N, C-alpha and C positions, 0 to 999 in steps of 0.2 A: 307491616306483622305489627301484632301488639306490644305494646310500649316494654321496654327491657332496664336494664340497670343503668344504660347510658340515657335515655329518658325518663325520668325518676321520678315517680308520685312520691313526695317525701313528706312523710308524718312520724317526723323521729319519735315522739313520744308514743305513739300509739303500738300500741302489741301488735306482733305480723305473726302471730301463731295461728298454724290451719286449721285449729281444728275452734277457732274462735273468729265471732263476726262483731266484734266491738266499734261498727260507725256505718254510715251510709255506702252501698255496695260493697260491705265488707272489711279486711283486714286492710288491704290497700289501696281501696277505695278505687276499684276497676272491675267490681263485679263477676270476680273468679276465685270459684272453690276449688283450694287446693287439695282438699281431704282424698286419701284413696277407701276403699274400701264401702262403695258407695253402690245400691244397687243397679244393676246393669236394665231391669224394666220391671213393671208393677207385676204383682201376682195377686189381682187384686188391692184392697186399699191396705198398705204399711200399717202399721203395728202403733196405734194410737197411745203414747207414751202419758200424757196428761192432758186436760184441758181447764181453762181458769176462767170466771164468768169477768168482762171487765167493758166499758162504754165503749160511746164511740170513736172513731178517730181513721185516719187517713195513714198515720206514723206508722210504721215498720219497730219491729223490736230489734236490739241492741244485745248481743250475748258475750258475756266476756266474765271470764275468772269464777264458773262455778254460776254465774249468775244470769235472769235473763231482765233488761229493762225496757219498759213499755208505759208510753201515754196513752191519757183517755181523758172523755170529757164525760161531767156528772152534769144534766141539767137539775137547777132547779126546780121543787115539788110545784106541780100544776103546770112547768113550763114545755109545750112540746117546738121541736122542728118546726119551719114553717113547711108547708107542701110546694110551693116555690121554693128551691133552691135557690135564687138569687136573689130573696128577699133579705136584706139589710137590716134588720130591726133589734134592736139589743134584746139578747137573749140572757136571763140568769144564770147561773151556774159554776162549776169548776172544773179547773185543769188538775188530771193528776198523774206522777209520776210515780208507777209502780216495781219494784223491785222483785221478783221470784227466785227462787230456789232452781236452778236448772235441773237438777234432777228429777222432780216430783209436779214443779210450779207452786209449790208452797208461797206462800204470800212472805218475805221477810220485812218488806216495808215500805210505808207510800209515803207521797210529799204532795195536800191537796191545797190550792188555794183558789182562791174566789178570781171568777175571769170572765165576768158577762163579755158575751159576744157580738160584735158587726159587724158582722162578713158572711159572703156566699157559701154556701156550700159547709154549715156548720157543723158537720158532724162531728168535729174534735180537732187535735191536732196532726199537723203534719208531718213533722223533721221526727229522723230518728235520732234518740240517745246518741252523743258520742263518749267513749266510757275511755279512759286514760290513767291506765292503772289503778290510784285509788281515788278518782274523782268521776261523773259521771257528770257533762253538759246538756244541758236538752234546753230549747226552743219551743214557747209554745207558740199558739197560734195570734194571740192579739199581742206576741212580742214581749212576753216574759222569759228574760235568761236567768237560769239558773247553773252556779256551778253546787253539785251536792258532793258529800262522802259517797263513795259507792259503796262502804259497807254498812253505816245506817240512816240513810237520808238525810243526812246534817245538811245545812243550808253552808257553803263556806264564804258563797258570795251572789250577789243575784243584782240585774240590772233590768229596766224596762226602755224598749226602744221609745214607745211614744211620749211617752214622760219624762225622761231623760234627754233626749233628742230632738223631740218634735218629729217625729217620723210618721209617717201618715200611713193606717195600716191598709196594706194591698187586698186587694176586693176579696181576694180568697186569702186571706192571712200570710204569716208570716212561713217561710214554706223552704228556706235552704237552708240546707243542713250542717252545722256546724263544725270548721275544721281544725284540727290540733293540727298546727306546727312549731313544735322547739317549744320555747317557751309561751306561745301565743295561743288565743283563741282567736280564729277568722270569723268575720259573720257578714251577713247582709243584713242590716239594722238601721243606717242610719239616713240620712238625706239631703237636705241643701246642703250638708258642711260636706259631705260625704257619704255614698250609700255603703263603702264598705269600712268595717271597723275591727281594729284589733286591739283583743285586749290581753295583759299579763293574765294567763291561766290561772293563776294562783290566787291573785287576789283582785280579780276583776279593775285594774287600771285601766283607764285608755291609754294607748300606746301610740296610736295615731290614726287618721282617717285618709279616707282618699275616693275621687271619683264624684264628687258631688253631683247630685242629680234629683230631680221629682220623683223618678219610678225606682224601685227595685226589683222590682222581680222575684221569681222563685227561685233560681238557678243555685246549685250548691257552688261555693268555691272553690277551685280546684288547683294544685301545683305542680306543672310538669318544668322539666330543666329540657330546654332548649337552647340556642346561640352562644352558651357559656354561661348562661343564666340560671339561675331557678324564677318561674316565672309562675305569680302568681294568674289564674285567668279567671275576670271577672265579667257576666254575658247580664247586661242588663238592659231593658225595652230598650236603648237609647244605642247602643254600640257592643261590640265584644274587643275586652282590653285584657290588656298585660300589666301587671306590677310589680314593680319588687316587692317581696311578702316582708322583709326587713324594715322599709320604709315608706312604703304607700307609695313612694316613688313612679310614675305613667312611664314602662319601655314604651307600647305603642297601644293606638285604638282606632277601630274599624268601624266606622258608624253604621248601624243596622237596626234602623225604628222597626218595630215589631209589635203589629198592633194588639189591643188591650191585655198588654203587656205581658204577653204569655211566654217568657222566656223560662224553660223548666228543664228539659231533659240536660244531664251532664255531660259537658262539652265533652270532648275523645280526642284523643292523640295516637297518630298512629304513623310512626318515623317522623317527617318533617309536617307532617299533617294533621290542622286543628280544624275538627269538625261541631259544628252546632245544630240544631234543626227546631223548628217551631211549627205551630199548627197551621197560622195563616201563613206568613212569609216564607216557610218552607226553610230549605239548609243554606248555610254558607261555610265554604272550606276557605280557610286559610292557609296558606304556606310558611312554614315558620323558617327563618332563613340560618343557619346552620351556622353562622360565626356570629352573631350579634344578634340581641334581642330586637328582632326589627321583623314586620311580617308583611305579605301582600295577599292578595285575594288570589285564589286559587279555579273558583265556581261558586257561583252562587243559583239560587233557583231557578228552573224555568218553568214552573206548573203557574197554572194563568189563574186559580184560586186555591183555597185547600177542598174544594170540592173537584177539581180538576187540575189533578197532579203527576207531577214527571216523575221527580224521585223522593224523597221522604217529607212528610211533614207530619213530624211526630207532637202530640201532646203533652206525653206525660213517659212515655219510653224512653230511658238510656238507651242508644245503639248498641250495637257490639261492632268492632271491625276488627278484623283479621282475613289474613293472607291477600291483601289487596281489595276485600269488600266489606260493606257498609250491610250488616244486619239491624232491621228494626219496625216499628208498627208506626203506619201512617194514618193519616187525619179519619179513616172511614174504617179500621180496623185492620188496612191490608199489610200485611204480613210479607216485606220487601228485602231484597238484594238488590243491592247496589255497587259498581263500579268508584273506587275511592279517587281514582284519578280523573273522573270524568264526571263522575255520579249519576251515568248510563242506568239504565235499571236492568238487571238481568232476568226478575222472576218476583213474582207476587202469589201470597197463598193468604186466602181468609182463615186457613184451618187451624193453625196455635191461638186464634184469639175470637174469633167469633163465628156463628155460623153463616149469617150474611152482614152486609155492610152496614156500619154502625155509627154513628157520627162519636167522636172521642173514645170507639172502643181500645182497649189497651192489653199488653201484657208485660212481663216485668223478663228481663234474660241473664241468665247466668250459666257461667260456662264452667263444668267439671272434668277434665279429663280432655278426651278427643267429644266429645259432646256438650248440649245445653241441658238445662233444665228451665222451662217456660213455664211460669204459673200466670195467666189470664184473668180476666175479670170476672169471669162464672165461677171462678174457684178451682179448677182444675189445675195439676198440676202437671207437664209434660215432659218426657223426654226425648230431646230430638236429634237429628244430627243437620247439621246448617253447611251447605255449600254451595259454590256458582253452578251446580245442576241440580241443586232445586232444593225442598226441605223433604227431609225423610222423617217422619214421627216413628218411634221406636214403640212407645207407651205411652199410656194417662190414666189419671185417676183423678178421681172427684176427693178433695182435702176438706173444705170448707165452703160454706153456701154465704152464696153473696146478700148482705143484707140491707144495703143502699140501693139508690135508684137513681140512674140519670138518660135522660134521652127516653125513657120508656123503659128501660131496662135494667135488670137486678145486676147489681156489680158490687166487687170487691176490689179497693184500689189502693192496698197497701202490701209494700214492698216486702218479702217474705226473709227472714235471716238464715243461713246455713253454716250450722258448725257440729260439731258432735256428732257428725253421723248421721243430724238430722235438720229437718225443716222446724222452724218456726213461724208461724201466720197466724194473722188477726183480721176478723172482723168488727163488726159494731157489738156484738154479744160478747166473744169470749177470745181468748188468745189460745191455740192449741198447738201442741208440738210431735212429730211421728219420728219415729226412728225411719231413716234411708240406709242402714248398713245391709252391706250383703246379705 
């Protein structure tokens, strides 16, 4: 079953109101939307409450305390993004943090800073803002970390990972969504002296660094309780790790070399099983010891390549685990169901994600009640039921147009926010809010 209080995601300072979405994957960082009174199926397109023009970006919105926070990229005059998205030439421009009024999209404040890009897929920032009461934390694609006043956007403190820690900017930029834990802000932003960094969330003071290594990857830090300890799970391209969130001390580490540094999907915990999945290398399932902060391998990928897969080779999709089954998107858009205990595939369908096989095809999965809301890369929002019996589509509607491209397809790769009985989603031109109330 999905984690409960006994296996706790611990974010002591993050709002847990069901009507808010203050960080990556929602209030409890678990991809569950806990509001009632939500539409059962679509009767045409839902009511558009507002839309606001923005620049490019892969980052999803955060919603808290009557505000919507979103980041974007503004290219300098005369500068265009390269046709080949893997090109890493220097592109002049800025990043912005926008604060919008939740009721009507009115701009309340913005913070803009110069930020030349030297990375692949340079549309814009990657990380969802993290709202913590009176503060909002934002990590840009080139490693600019800000703590801002949520009320007026004034900078409280800031750091730059490349300049201060000598961190090499990952090929696809900094993308691990920051995590608030008590008085700490935890980020993947270090390097040879520690890929994982804990800051005092109020002052930006460095508290500790852990897990030195040359590769950061892109995976969000997560905290789960198991073996009698709160364990900070850090998955970077060399290993899957558990460390003490208070000190940075390593509890356990399982070597797992991941090609191209593609550690992206959020680690998922189901009872005592911890699951990660990557595009090339596929999945790894760890069994956490119930009595101590230790772990052993439960099973690994058996597929021969990302093209010939047996289980789940996800590129971006954070899988969902429920009732002994894993649901997620594989390497070429196959929406799959696996058995948790063995990794055996139960079924697959292309229907939720793409019309046909497509490399890196993606969709985002959020649960509400007894069904799921799936936002795919074509801009569709789908209501569906997922079970070992198969994929059961209830309804779908197109909410936003894909404005970016990948592998010859038009795509939108930004995780929406669900709050106030509404959905907040963006492409590279605008952010929209639709009512999903009954």
